[in-house]
C-alpha positions in Angstrom: 125.2 74.8 123.2 125.3 71.1 123.4 122.9 68.4 124.4 122.6 64.6 124.5 120.3 61.8 123.5 118.7 59.9 126.2 118.9 56.1 126.4 115.4 56.1 124.8 116.7 58.2 121.9 115.0 61.4 123.1 116.7 64.7 122.4 116.7 67.2 125.2 116.2 70.8 124.0 117.7 73.2 126.5 115.2 75.3 128.5 116.6 78.5 127.2 115.9 77.5 123.6 112.4 76.2 124.5 111.5 79.4 126.3 112.8 81.6 123.5 110.5 79.8 121.0 107.6 79.3 123.4 107.8 75.6 123.0 105.9 73.7 125.8 105.4 70.1 126.6 103.4 68.5 123.8 104.5 71.1 121.1 104.8 69.2 117.8 108.1 69.8 116.0 109.2 68.8 112.5 112.7 67.5 112.0 114.3 67.8 108.6 117.4 65.6 108.0 119.9 67.3 105.7 122.6 64.6 106.1 125.2 66.4 108.2 122.6 68.5 110.1 119.1 68.6 111.3 116.6 71.4 111.1 113.9 71.6 113.9 110.8 73.8 113.5 107.3 73.9 114.5 105.3 71.3 112.5 102.9 74.0 111.3 105.4 76.8 110.9 106.3 76.1 107.3 103.8 74.0 105.5 105.1 72.1 102.6 104.1 73.5 99.3 104.3 72.1 95.8 105.3 73.9 92.5 101.7 73.5 91.3 100.5 75.4 94.3 102.9 78.3 93.6 102.2 78.6 89.8 100.1 81.7 89.2 100.5 83.0 92.7 101.9 86.4 91.4 98.6 87.4 89.8 100.4 88.3 86.5 97.7 88.6 83.8 99.9 89.5 80.8 101.3 87.4 78.0 103.6 84.5 78.6 107.3 85.5 78.5 110.1 83.3 77.3 113.4 82.8 79.1 115.1 85.0 76.5 112.6 87.8 77.2 113.3 87.6 80.9 117.1 87.5 80.4 116.8 90.6 78.1 114.8 92.5 80.6 117.3 91.6 83.4 120.1 92.8 81.2 118.3 96.0 80.4 117.6 96.6 84.1 121.3 96.0 85.0 122.3 98.6 82.3 119.9 101.1 83.7 121.1 100.8 87.2 124.7 101.7 86.4 
């Protein structure tokens, strides 16, 4: 599916796509520029989070583990699944 920019720089999103997503006039969309492509999503669909907000979100209460501990556990799990 293709579309064009208007002379005012507006992008027309085809009706079929707007209907599928329930986007109506006035819907706020977030555009992410990835260089060779754009991602368009609802502005509130995926709120931006920081690493600090994610730290501790798993609820793990045990002792801290080192990277070596984690790699050993992954290797042990891989051996068990064979």
